[in-house]
Phi, psi and omega in degrees: 000123178286165178295322180294321178291322178301314180295318181297317179295316179299318178296316182297319179293323177296321180299328180279349190283339181190156181072199181217137180228154178268130181246085185287159187245097173289155180248354177201181184297315182300316180292328176295315179298319181293322179295324174295319179304326181281349176102007176296149188266345180201163182228160173225140177286163174232115185297316181288318180301320178288319180301322180299326179293340178264000184071031185236162172279166187305321187267006186277321184298147177280164180296326179296318177296318181297315180296323176296322177296318177302315180300319179299315182291319178301318184282347183289328181214166175277002183290150172299141179237128173262129183270125170282095188260019177045232183266018182083006179057035177193161178261310186281144185307317182296320178292323175300315181301317180296319180289324177298319178300320178293322179295314179303322183291349178283347180103006181293159177259350180196164176205155180242146175237124182256165183255018177275133183272337188083004180254119184297330182285323176229080190293336179243145172298147171311141187305315183295320177295320179300319178295317180297327178293320176294318178299320179295319177297319178299315180298320181295319178296314180299319181293334181288338184077007179243106189282059178296154182283122179263120178256125176264124184249135170248120188266010191298327179297329180285347180271359182060031179284127180297340178258024186303317186298306179297326178296315180297316179303312183296315183290317180297322176297320179293321179292324176298316179293335181276354176119003176293138180275332184221147183239149193205124175235085181301138179107343178283130182231346181286125185297322180293324178289320176299316179298320179295321178296315179303314182291325183293321184259000180306144008271011180288145184286156180238137173259138174239136176270129171240103187248000177204162181301132178206110187300338181272344180261085178242165179301316183292319181295317181289326175298317179298332179278351180097007176294139182257339188214136179234124176243167183239004176058227182275005189300315180296320177298320180289328174297316179297316178298320180300315180295316179298315183296318180296318180293315181294320179296323179296316178298316183294325187265333184252340184073008177250171184236026182299327184294341181289346179291347182268002182288160175294147180291134179303319182296323180294317178295320178299320180297322180291312189276350178276351184276000000 
């Protein structure tokens, strides 16, 4: 563990200890640098947001490519970086552990392991296997001597399962017991359900995803519920893509260049990146 990673891990753990912080998701080095410029205290990668920059789907990049991306984001700023490590790029616990050790070695301050299989017929790993996968990740982190924050993710809300809430509660509690430091069920938006998740896994911190406008999901409201961490997933990347697509479509369909007036000022970008 380098001195810079040691400081980043300590900082990241302090951020989880009280209050609530926003953990924005840059998709490349430039966006990471700009988010630091705005004063955010930590960053998280976005697997899909980064894959889009390669012209790929979320599950297409290899683990070697992903680990290289983590290193790039870690080296871009001194901020703690949480790695979106999807399902650990393996199914069996031992392989997950080996990959987690490689992830820790990139310099990240945290990483997440999700229970989504990528298989439409069986979208979630069997609960016991999912628990064993979290335990394996925990053992790998402990063996590394680098106490990065392990986030256990339950993806059931993203599956549109009508029983998502009780399934998520049960699984997140099990992942907490298996050694996850932080718990996360992307897709939950109901405030009462979020509050129940917070209470179920307390005192361990909970991450909530806010990926689209929702007047009830604000920093102050989620803080009041006891949420410790808010991430935005691929949302910032999709906002950037949206602006690019609208401008390009306007040029293609109208033959005019009026949409370019909405771009960021060259001088402002130069000011950020020269520092």
